[in-house]
Structures are given as structure tokens and as C-alpha cells.
MOPAC internal coordinates of N, CA, C and O (Angstrom, degrees):
PM7 1SCF
backbone

  N    0.0000 0     0.00 0     0.00 0    0    0    0
  C    1.4665 1     0.00 0     0.00 0    1    0    0
  C    1.5312 1   108.39 1     0.00 0    2    1    0
  O    1.2310 1   119.91 1   -59.41 1    3    2    1
  N    1.3383 1   117.77 1   120.59 1    3    2    1
  C    1.4752 1   119.09 1  -178.21 1    5    3    2
  C    1.5168 1   111.08 1   -71.09 1    6    5    3
  O    1.2310 1   121.34 1   -38.18 1    7    6    5
  N    1.3157 1   115.04 1   141.82 1    7    6    5
  C    1.4613 1   119.72 1   179.85 1    9    7    6
  C    1.5192 1   112.13 1   -97.61 1   10    9    7
  O    1.2310 1   120.14 1   168.19 1   11   10    9
  N    1.3349 1   117.34 1   -11.81 1   11   10    9
  C    1.4598 1   119.55 1   179.91 1   13   11   10
  C    1.5291 1   109.73 1   -78.70 1   14   13   11
  O    1.2310 1   120.34 1   -34.90 1   15   14   13
  N    1.3372 1   116.96 1   145.10 1   15   14   13
  C    1.4722 1   118.69 1   178.41 1   17   15   14
  C    1.5235 1   110.27 1   -66.53 1   18   17   15
  O    1.2310 1   121.56 1   -35.76 1   19   18   17
  N    1.3064 1   114.62 1   144.24 1   19   18   17
  C    1.4632 1   118.50 1   179.25 1   21   19   18
  C    1.5222 1   109.12 1   -75.53 1   22   21   19
  O    1.2310 1   120.82 1   -39.37 1   23   22   21
  N    1.2974 1   116.04 1   140.63 1   23   22   21
  C    1.4612 1   120.89 1   178.92 1   25   23   22
  C    1.5177 1   108.78 1  -109.47 1   26   25   23
  O    1.2310 1   121.33 1   -28.03 1   27   26   25
  N    1.3178 1   115.06 1   151.97 1   27   26   25
  C    1.4573 1   119.64 1   179.48 1   29   27   26
  C    1.5222 1   109.60 1   -67.71 1   30   29   27
  O    1.2310 1   121.13 1   -31.70 1   31   30   29
  N    1.3002 1   115.44 1   148.30 1   31   30   29
  C    1.4598 1   120.00 1   178.90 1   33   31   30
  C    1.5268 1   109.06 1   -66.64 1   34   33   31
  O    1.2310 1   119.96 1   -34.80 1   35   34   33
  N    1.3175 1   117.67 1   145.20 1   35   34   33
  C    1.4721 1   119.15 1   178.40 1   37   35   34
  C    1.5195 1   110.21 1   -64.27 1   38   37   35
  O    1.2310 1   120.19 1   -29.87 1   39   38   37
  N    1.3370 1   117.24 1   150.13 1   39   38   37
  C    1.4660 1   119.03 1  -179.76 1   41   39   38
  C    1.5218 1   110.13 1   -64.83 1   42   41   39
  O    1.2310 1   120.63 1   -30.95 1   43   42   41
  N    1.3212 1   116.40 1   149.05 1   43   42   41
  C    1.4696 1   118.24 1  -179.95 1   45   43   42
  C    1.5225 1   110.53 1   -66.29 1   46   45   43
  O    1.2310 1   120.78 1   -30.96 1   47   46   45
  N    1.3021 1   116.12 1   149.04 1   47   46   45
  C    1.4646 1   120.47 1   178.13 1   49   47   46
  C    1.5192 1   108.60 1   -76.32 1   50   49   47
  O    1.2310 1   121.28 1   -67.53 1   51   50   49
  N    1.3155 1   115.16 1   112.47 1   51   50   49
  C    1.4591 1   119.82 1  -179.74 1   53   51   50
  C    1.5258 1   109.20 1   -98.17 1   54   53   51
  O    1.2310 1   119.77 1   -32.37 1   55   54   53
  N    1.3225 1   118.04 1   147.63 1   55   54   53
  C    1.4699 1   119.80 1   177.82 1   57   55   54
  C    1.5201 1   110.81 1   -68.39 1   58   57   55
  O    1.2310 1   120.73 1   -22.42 1   59   58   57
  N    1.3168 1   116.21 1   157.58 1   59   58   57
  C    1.4644 1   120.84 1  -176.19 1   61   59   58
  C    1.5245 1   111.44 1   -61.43 1   62   61   59
  O    1.2310 1   120.37 1   145.06 1   63   62   61
  N    1.3462 1   116.90 1   -34.94 1   63   62   61
  C    1.4593 1   118.58 1  -177.37 1   65   63   62
  C    1.5195 1   112.13 1   -72.01 1   66   65   63
  O    1.2310 1   119.58 1   171.05 1   67   66   65
  N    1.3237 1   118.40 1    -8.95 1   67   66   65
  C    1.4555 1   121.39 1   179.45 1   69   67   66
  C    1.5260 1   111.43 1   -87.90 1   70   69   67
  O    1.2310 1   119.94 1   173.91 1   71   70   69
  N    1.3389 1   117.72 1    -6.09 1   71   70   69
  C    1.4593 1   121.12 1  -179.37 1   73   71   70
  C    1.5291 1   109.49 1   -72.42 1   74   73   71
  O    1.2310 1   120.03 1   -31.75 1   75   74   73
  N    1.3311 1   117.56 1   148.25 1   75   74   73
  C    1.4669 1   119.28 1   178.82 1   77   75   74
  C    1.5224 1   111.35 1   -65.48 1   78   77   75
  O    1.2310 1   121.06 1   -30.84 1   79   78   77
  N    1.3177 1   115.59 1   149.16 1   79   78   77
  C    1.4592 1   120.59 1   178.04 1   81   79   78
  C    1.5239 1   109.14 1   -73.65 1   82   81   79
  O    1.2310 1   120.18 1   -46.27 1   83   82   81
  N    1.3162 1   117.26 1   133.73 1   83   82   81
  C    1.4544 1   121.49 1  -179.00 1   85   83   82
  C    1.5182 1   109.26 1  -106.86 1   86   85   83
  O    1.2310 1   120.80 1   -26.42 1   87   86   85
  N    1.3292 1   116.07 1   153.58 1   87   86   85
  C    1.4551 1   120.68 1  -178.08 1   89   87   86
  C    1.5244 1   111.25 1   -75.19 1   90   89   87
  O    1.2310 1   120.12 1   143.92 1   91   90   89
  N    1.3262 1   117.38 1   -36.08 1   91   90   89
  C    1.4573 1   120.22 1  -179.26 1   93   91   90
  C    1.5185 1   109.06 1   -87.16 1   94   93   91
  O    1.2310 1   120.23 1   -55.68 1   95   94   93
  N    1.3176 1   117.16 1   124.32 1   95   94   93
  C    1.4639 1   118.11 1  -179.87 1   97   95   94
  C    1.5217 1   111.06 1   -64.61 1   98   97   95
  O    1.2310 1   120.54 1   -47.17 1   99   98   97
  N    1.2891 1   116.58 1   132.83 1   99   98   97
  C    1.4570 1   121.46 1   179.74 1  101   99   98
  C    1.5151 1   108.59 1  -126.81 1  102  101   99
  O    1.2310 1   121.42 1   -34.95 1  103  102  101
  N    1.3119 1   114.90 1   145.05 1  103  102  101
  C    1.4540 1   119.02 1   179.01 1  105  103  102
  C    1.5190 1   108.52 1   -72.88 1  106  105  103
  O    1.2310 1   120.50 1   -60.77 1  107  106  105
  N    1.3072 1   116.64 1   119.23 1  107  106  105
  C    1.4509 1   121.21 1   178.10 1  109  107  106
  C    1.5127 1   110.19 1  -108.36 1  110  109  107
  O    1.2310 1   121.42 1    20.77 1  111  110  109
  N    1.3111 1   114.88 1  -159.23 1  111  110  109
  C    1.4562 1   118.79 1  -178.50 1  113  111  110
  C    1.5233 1   111.79 1   -71.85 1  114  113  111
  O    1.2310 1   120.22 1   160.05 1  115  114  113
  N    1.3180 1   117.18 1   -19.95 1  115  114  113
  C    1.4576 1   119.45 1  -178.01 1  117  115  114
  C    1.5233 1   111.65 1  -112.91 1  118  117  115
  O    1.2310 1   119.50 1  -172.36 1  119  118  117
  N    1.3284 1   118.56 1     7.64 1  119  118  117
  C    1.4576 1   120.67 1   176.28 1  121  119  118
  C    1.5201 1   112.63 1   106.83 1  122  121  119
  O    1.2310 1   121.46 1    18.02 1  123  122  121
  N    1.3257 1   114.82 1  -161.98 1  123  122  121
  C    1.4592 1   120.92 1  -175.43 1  125  123  122
  C    1.5191 1   110.92 1   -76.20 1  126  125  123
  O    1.2310 1   121.31 1   -20.66 1  127  126  125
  N    1.3329 1   115.10 1   159.34 1  127  126  125
  C    1.4573 1   119.88 1   173.40 1  129  127  126
  C    1.5230 1   109.47 1   -68.19 1  130  129  127
  O    1.2310 1   120.85 1   -31.16 1  131  130  129
  N    1.3048 1   115.98 1   148.84 1  131  130  129
  C    1.4611 1   120.36 1   176.05 1  133  131  130
  C    1.5286 1   108.50 1   -76.65 1  134  133  131
  O    1.2310 1   120.00 1   -18.46 1  135  134  133
  N    1.3440 1   117.60 1   161.54 1  135  134  133
  C    1.4775 1   119.01 1   176.72 1  137  135  134
  C    1.5249 1   112.79 1   -54.64 1  138  137  135
  O    1.2310 1   120.03 1   142.65 1  139  138  137
  N    1.3246 1   117.54 1   -37.35 1  139  138  137
  C    1.4638 1   119.57 1   179.49 1  141  139  138
  C    1.5265 1   110.87 1   -66.27 1  142  141  139
  O    1.2310 1   120.25 1   140.29 1  143  142  141
  N    1.3268 1   117.13 1   -39.71 1  143  142  141
  C    1.4627 1   119.62 1   178.93 1  145  143  142
  C    1.5221 1   110.72 1   -67.14 1  146  145  143
  O    1.2310 1   120.38 1   140.85 1  147  146  145
  N    1.3384 1   116.89 1   -39.15 1  147  146  145
  C    1.4646 1   120.44 1   178.11 1  149  147  146
  C    1.5223 1   110.30 1   -63.19 1  150  149  147
  O    1.2310 1   120.60 1   137.57 1  151  150  149
  N    1.3298 1   116.46 1   -42.43 1  151  150  149
  C    1.4638 1   121.37 1   179.21 1  153  151  150
  C    1.5283 1   110.19 1   -59.84 1  154  153  151
  O    1.2310 1   120.45 1   133.56 1  155  154  153
  N    1.3109 1   116.74 1   -46.44 1  155  154  153
  C    1.4663 1   120.06 1   179.86 1  157  155  154
  C    1.5189 1   111.17 1   -66.49 1  158  157  155
  O    1.2310 1   120.12 1   140.22 1  159  158  157
  N    1.3307 1   117.37 1   -39.78 1  159  158  157
  C    1.4566 1   120.78 1  -178.32 1  161  159  158
  C    1.5207 1   111.05 1   -66.67 1  162  161  159
  O    1.2310 1   120.28 1   148.02 1  163  162  161
  N    1.3268 1   117.07 1   -31.98 1  163  162  161
  C    1.4604 1   120.66 1  -179.83 1  165  163  162
  C    1.5219 1   111.91 1   -87.29 1  166  165  163
  O    1.2310 1   119.79 1  -173.34 1  167  166  165
  N    1.2954 1   118.01 1     6.66 1  167  166  165
  C    1.4581 1   120.44 1   179.29 1  169  167  166
  C    1.5170 1   112.85 1    73.40 1  170  169  167
  O    1.2310 1   119.57 1  -151.27 1  171  170  169
  N    1.3193 1   118.43 1    28.73 1  171  170  169
  C    1.4583 1   121.26 1   178.51 1  173  171  170
  C    1.5108 1   113.40 1    87.24 1  174  173  171
  O    1.2310 1   120.22 1  -163.19 1  175  174  173
  N    1.3429 1   117.19 1    16.81 1  175  174  173
  C    1.4695 1   120.97 1   177.86 1  177  175  174
  C    1.5184 1   108.62 1  -126.49 1  178  177  175
  O    1.2310 1   120.49 1   -31.61 1  179  178  177
  N    1.2985 1   116.67 1   148.39 1  179  178  177
  C    1.4570 1   120.14 1   172.12 1  181  179  178
  C    1.4868 1   105.71 1   -88.25 1  182  181  179
  O    1.2310 1   120.10 1   180.00 1  183  182  181

């Protein structure tokens, strides 16, 4: 019987494209968001 406390399993490694879209453009592995992506992320507002 182990005496160490059980730890939660690490979260699964998700691909970058599975991350939620953010309103603020952030530099990712492929660079800045395009104007169209920024427009969609902001809900159609600049």
C-alpha cells in the first residue's frame, strides 16, 4: 500500500490549434493573428 499521496494525472497535451481563441492578439509559434482572426476574436469589434 503506497504511503505517498496520490497526485492528479497531468493534463493531456493538446495541439496549439485546440486552444481557445483570445481577443488580445498574442505572438504564437506562427506569429501574430491576422486582422480577420482579431476581428473574430473580438466578436466583430476592433
